[in-house]
PATI-82498 format. One record per residue (C-alpha): x negated, y negated, z negated. Coordinates in Angstrom, 3 decimals. Last residue first. Layout:
c1=X, c2=Y, c3=Z
...
// end
This chain:
c1=-42.796, c2=-174.222, c3=-71.335
c1=-42.828, c2=-174.054, c3=-67.498
c1=-38.978, c2=-174.751, c3=-67.099
c1=-39.694, c2=-178.000, c3=-69.103
c1=-41.458, c2=-179.587, c3=-66.059
c1=-43.025, c2=-182.561, c3=-67.652
c1=-41.951, c2=-186.330, c3=-67.114
c1=-38.566, c2=-186.122, c3=-69.077
c1=-40.146, c2=-184.407, c3=-72.111
c1=-42.820, c2=-187.060, c3=-72.182
c1=-40.452, c2=-190.090, c3=-71.885
c1=-38.115, c2=-188.635, c3=-74.530
c1=-41.071, c2=-187.995, c3=-76.860
c1=-42.437, c2=-191.542, c3=-76.401
c1=-39.188, c2=-193.104, c3=-77.377
c1=-38.764, c2=-190.796, c3=-80.477
c1=-42.420, c2=-191.871, c3=-81.466
c1=-41.450, c2=-195.434, c3=-81.257
c1=-38.185, c2=-195.018, c3=-83.229
c1=-40.214, c2=-193.118, c3=-85.933
c1=-42.716, c2=-196.009, c3=-86.172
c1=-39.885, c2=-198.668, c3=-86.353
c1=-38.250, c2=-196.677, c3=-89.240
c1=-41.526, c2=-195.628, c3=-90.986
c1=-43.317, c2=-198.804, c3=-91.848
c1=-40.655, c2=-201.131, c3=-93.274
c1=-38.696, c2=-203.950, c3=-92.059
c1=-36.591, c2=-207.046, c3=-93.106
c1=-35.536, c2=-209.555, c3=-90.436
c1=-37.204, c2=-212.601, c3=-89.382
c1=-35.367, c2=-215.880, c3=-88.542
c1=-36.437, c2=-217.873, c3=-91.581
c1=-34.459, c2=-219.794, c3=-94.332
c1=-34.971, c2=-217.138, c3=-96.870
c1=-31.684, c2=-215.202, c3=-96.434
c1=-31.681, c2=-212.262, c3=-98.745
c1=-31.206, c2=-208.911, c3=-96.979
c1=-28.108, c2=-207.165, c3=-95.803
c1=-29.065, c2=-203.565, c3=-94.934
c1=-28.066, c2=-202.661, c3=-91.423
c1=-25.538, c2=-199.689, c3=-91.351
c1=-27.419, c2=-196.584, c3=-90.253
c1=-26.490, c2=-195.223, c3=-86.729
c1=-29.854, c2=-196.284, c3=-85.562
c1=-30.661, c2=-196.650, c3=-81.853
c1=-32.853, c2=-195.050, c3=-79.167
c1=-31.572, c2=-195.883, c3=-75.727
c1=-30.779, c2=-194.357, c3=-72.252
c1=-29.250, c2=-196.605, c3=-69.673
c1=-26.772, c2=-194.961, c3=-67.318
c1=-23.738, c2=-196.601, c3=-68.464
c1=-21.710, c2=-199.901, c3=-68.019
c1=-23.941, c2=-201.872, c3=-65.900
c1=-21.787, c2=-204.183, c3=-63.894
c1=-23.754, c2=-207.324, c3=-64.564
c1=-21.383, c2=-208.753, c3=-67.313
c1=-21.289, c2=-205.097, c3=-68.648
c1=-25.005, c2=-205.426, c3=-69.490
c1=-24.348, c2=-208.319, c3=-71.627
c1=-21.645, c2=-206.585, c3=-73.620
c1=-23.734, c2=-203.251, c3=-74.006
c1=-26.829, c2=-205.201, c3=-75.063
c1=-24.881, c2=-207.254, c3=-77.808
c1=-23.371, c2=-204.145, c3=-79.200
c1=-26.869, c2=-202.323, c3=-79.120
c1=-28.259, c2=-205.289, c3=-81.088
c1=-25.414, c2=-204.959, c3=-83.754
c1=-26.110, c2=-201.173, c3=-84.256
c1=-22.915, c2=-199.440, c3=-85.624
c1=-22.152, c2=-197.662, c3=-82.378
c1=-23.865, c2=-196.453, c3=-79.173
c1=-22.068, c2=-194.268, c3=-76.665
c1=-22.155, c2=-196.703, c3=-73.661
c1=-25.977, c2=-197.176, c3=-74.201
c1=-26.503, c2=-193.616, c3=-73.365
c1=-27.971, c2=-191.614, c3=-76.299
c1=-30.898, c2=-190.870, c3=-78.548
c1=-30.384, c2=-191.163, c3=-82.341
c1=-32.063, c2=-192.596, c3=-85.428
c1=-30.256, c2=-191.646, c3=-88.623
c1=-33.253, c2=-189.632, c3=-89.843
c1=-35.352, c2=-192.793, c3=-89.913
c1=-33.439, c2=-194.053, c3=-93.023
c1=-34.616, c2=-197.575, c3=-94.265
c1=-32.946, c2=-199.993, c3=-91.786
c1=-33.017, c2=-203.833, c3=-91.957
c1=-35.092, c2=-203.812, c3=-88.608
c1=-35.014, c2=-200.944, c3=-86.076
c1=-32.642, c2=-202.443, c3=-83.595
c1=-32.298, c2=-200.914, c3=-80.087
c1=-35.200, c2=-199.518, c3=-78.198
c1=-34.769, c2=-199.024, c3=-74.433
c1=-35.560, c2=-196.049, c3=-72.294
c1=-36.169, c2=-196.612, c3=-68.578
c1=-36.328, c2=-194.680, c3=-65.425
c1=-37.161, c2=-196.924, c3=-62.525
c1=-34.333, c2=-196.938, c3=-59.911
c1=-35.228, c2=-200.517, c3=-58.646
c1=-31.832, c2=-202.069, c3=-59.670
c1=-31.805, c2=-200.030, c3=-62.967
c1=-35.336, c2=-201.060, c3=-63.760
c1=-34.725, c2=-204.783, c3=-63.127
c1=-31.529, c2=-204.861, c3=-64.922
c1=-33.079, c2=-203.229, c3=-67.977
c1=-35.901, c2=-205.773, c3=-67.886
c1=-33.682, c2=-208.788, c3=-67.573
c1=-31.454, c2=-207.537, c3=-70.346
c1=-34.373, c2=-206.993, c3=-72.672
c1=-35.813, c2=-210.480, c3=-71.900
c1=-32.407, c2=-212.027, c3=-72.660
c1=-32.144, c2=-209.992, c3=-75.911
c1=-35.606, c2=-210.806, c3=-77.128
c1=-37.093, c2=-208.015, c3=-79.337
c1=-38.784, c2=-205.943, c3=-76.552
c1=-39.662, c2=-202.367, c3=-76.971
c1=-38.480, c2=-201.231, c3=-73.464
c1=-40.367, c2=-198.100, c3=-72.393
c1=-40.564, c2=-197.907, c3=-68.654
c1=-41.195, c2=-194.599, c3=-66.778
c1=-42.796, c2=-193.257, c3=-63.472
c1=-44.303, c2=-196.619, c3=-62.809
c1=-45.499, c2=-197.794, c3=-59.351
c1=-47.033, c2=-201.213, c3=-59.169
c1=-45.245, c2=-204.354, c3=-59.002
c1=-44.240, c2=-204.270, c3=-62.705
c1=-46.023, c2=-207.429, c3=-63.807
c1=-45.253, c2=-209.375, c3=-60.610
c1=-41.430, c2=-208.616, c3=-60.587
c1=-41.383, c2=-209.022, c3=-64.398
c1=-42.578, c2=-212.643, c3=-64.066
c1=-39.259, c2=-214.679, c3=-63.850
c1=-36.864, c2=-212.303, c3=-65.631
c1=-39.192, c2=-212.104, c3=-68.667
c1=-42.426, c2=-210.374, c3=-69.813
c1=-44.192, c2=-212.412, c3=-72.489
c1=-47.756, c2=-212.469, c3=-71.455
c1=-51.128, c2=-210.696, c3=-72.382
c1=-50.767, c2=-208.351, c3=-69.551
c1=-52.997, c2=-205.270, c3=-69.637
c1=-53.478, c2=-202.396, c3=-67.111
c1=-54.865, c2=-199.204, c3=-68.472
c1=-56.330, c2=-196.249, c3=-66.647
c1=-57.173, c2=-193.621, c3=-69.304
c1=-60.493, c2=-191.764, c3=-68.950
c1=-61.796, c2=-193.174, c3=-72.298
c1=-59.032, c2=-191.469, c3=-74.101
c1=-58.625, c2=-192.196, c3=-77.896
c1=-61.121, c2=-195.187, c3=-77.958
c1=-59.605, c2=-196.394, c3=-74.664
c1=-56.296, c2=-196.558, c3=-76.512
c1=-57.767, c2=-198.450, c3=-79.431
c1=-59.473, c2=-201.025, c3=-77.284
c1=-56.319, c2=-201.585, c3=-75.270
c1=-54.254, c2=-201.832, c3=-78.423
c1=-56.507, c2=-204.458, c3=-79.835
c1=-56.667, c2=-206.599, c3=-76.640
c1=-52.859, c2=-206.331, c3=-76.097
c1=-52.205, c2=-207.289, c3=-79.689
c1=-54.059, c2=-210.495, c3=-79.290
c1=-56.365, c2=-211.132, c3=-82.138
c1=-55.470, c2=-213.385, c3=-85.086
c1=-55.423, c2=-210.705, c3=-87.587
c1=-57.586, c2=-207.735, c3=-86.329
c1=-59.836, c2=-207.177, c3=-89.468
c1=-57.052, c2=-207.282, c3=-91.928
c1=-55.494, c2=-204.540, c3=-89.848
c1=-52.396, c2=-204.530, c3=-87.434
c1=-53.026, c2=-202.431, c3=-84.284
c1=-50.533, c2=-199.813, c3=-85.654
c1=-47.716, c2=-202.146, c3=-86.613
c1=-45.546, c2=-201.604, c3=-89.784
c1=-46.678, c2=-203.227, c3=-93.041
c1=-49.574, c2=-205.194, c3=-91.505
c1=-47.392, c2=-207.208, c3=-89.108
c1=-46.746, c2=-210.001, c3=-91.762
c1=-50.545, c2=-210.790, c3=-91.520
c1=-50.195, c2=-211.701, c3=-87.998
c1=-51.412, c2=-210.012, c3=-84.805
c1=-51.353, c2=-212.305, c3=-81.732
c1=-48.291, c2=-212.121, c3=-79.433
c1=-47.917, c2=-212.167, c3=-75.680
c1=-47.163, c2=-208.460, c3=-75.110
c1=-47.516, c2=-206.296, c3=-71.976
c1=-49.061, c2=-202.729, c3=-71.796
c1=-49.393, c2=-200.674, c3=-68.537
c1=-50.514, c2=-197.015, c3=-68.956
c1=-52.053, c2=-194.546, c3=-66.615
c1=-53.224, c2=-190.943, c3=-67.242
c1=-50.548, c2=-189.766, c3=-69.690
c1=-52.258, c2=-187.298, c3=-71.968
c1=-49.968, c2=-186.995, c3=-74.871
c1=-52.309, c2=-189.131, c3=-77.084
c1=-51.639, c2=-192.027, c3=-74.694
c1=-48.029, c2=-191.737, c3=-74.811
c1=-48.252, c2=-191.376, c3=-78.674
c1=-50.205, c2=-194.494, c3=-78.675
c1=-47.725, c2=-196.428, c3=-76.570
c1=-44.775, c2=-195.592, c3=-78.646
c1=-46.384, c2=-196.356, c3=-81.985
c1=-47.387, c2=-199.761, c3=-80.782
c1=-43.914, c2=-200.278, c3=-79.033
c1=-41.818, c2=-199.776, c3=-82.198
c1=-43.589, c2=-201.974, c3=-84.868
c1=-44.709, c2=-204.447, c3=-82.227
c1=-46.359, c2=-203.812, c3=-78.822
c1=-43.667, c2=-205.004, c3=-76.422
c1=-43.278, c2=-203.613, c3=-72.877
c1=-44.765, c2=-200.073, c3=-72.430
c1=-45.255, c2=-199.180, c3=-68.783
c1=-45.751, c2=-195.424, c3=-68.012
c1=-47.902, c2=-193.858, c3=-65.125
c1=-48.083, c2=-190.158, c3=-64.541
c1=-50.984, c2=-188.140, c3=-63.017
c1=-52.574, c2=-187.117, c3=-66.154
c1=-48.966, c2=-186.164, c3=-67.364
c1=-48.351, c2=-183.904, c3=-64.493
c1=-51.757, c2=-182.339, c3=-64.971
c1=-50.794, c2=-181.642, c3=-68.536
c1=-47.604, c2=-179.985, c3=-67.263
c1=-49.657, c2=-177.612, c3=-64.926
c1=-52.115, c2=-176.814, c3=-67.797
c1=-49.500, c2=-175.660, c3=-70.257
c1=-47.160, c2=-177.517, c3=-72.681
c1=-48.275, c2=-176.331, c3=-76.065
c1=-51.834, c2=-175.061, c3=-75.482
c1=-52.352, c2=-177.950, c3=-73.113
c1=-51.559, c2=-180.286, c3=-75.943
c1=-54.026, c2=-178.608, c3=-78.233
c1=-56.842, c2=-178.950, c3=-75.744
c1=-55.980, c2=-182.596, c3=-74.870
c1=-59.182, c2=-184.102, c3=-76.100
c1=-61.169, c2=-180.940, c3=-75.709
c1=-62.471, c2=-181.881, c3=-72.046
c1=-64.266, c2=-184.946, c3=-73.563
// end
């Protein structure tokens, strides 16, 4: 088992690998973005991970979500992701919450110490509540903006929420956060691609494809890892 992170240690060094082993990251939302983010965090060597999501895997998840297979349809995402992560790193300490995180329960769910929070929530009110909680408690957070209705992952960007443009979700988040006196200081990953207009089919779900949410999740993870380690030792 000592060879699991051999290649990672070759890249970042033993001291930084030790930092990651002693770090804890919470990933909220395990969909097309969050599932890629949490797996990359695990494969990077982070020693403690919290996951939270209330959804079961559906057939429509198969096109973009890592835990979604024909064999896992109907299972809770948290159960499948937990099993998957432990199959990658059996030494991982994992905390699982099969609930929808919101303003009423987030204090309990995030009651432990977390070095970083990844927000991969779809709901705007829940997203705002999580960002406010992390800002008020000085917990580093990076938030995913809209990945649906896009087809070009090379147009994904990392920036402060105040500098975002084009993305309709980011515009909503900026406006809502201003109501609570938060104008800047929240790092996000967003797309500068104009959303593709899709045919309305009477439902509420947007169009999506495998590689844009996945790329966004990997970028979220990369920002977290690079901020946790000591880059002067690279």
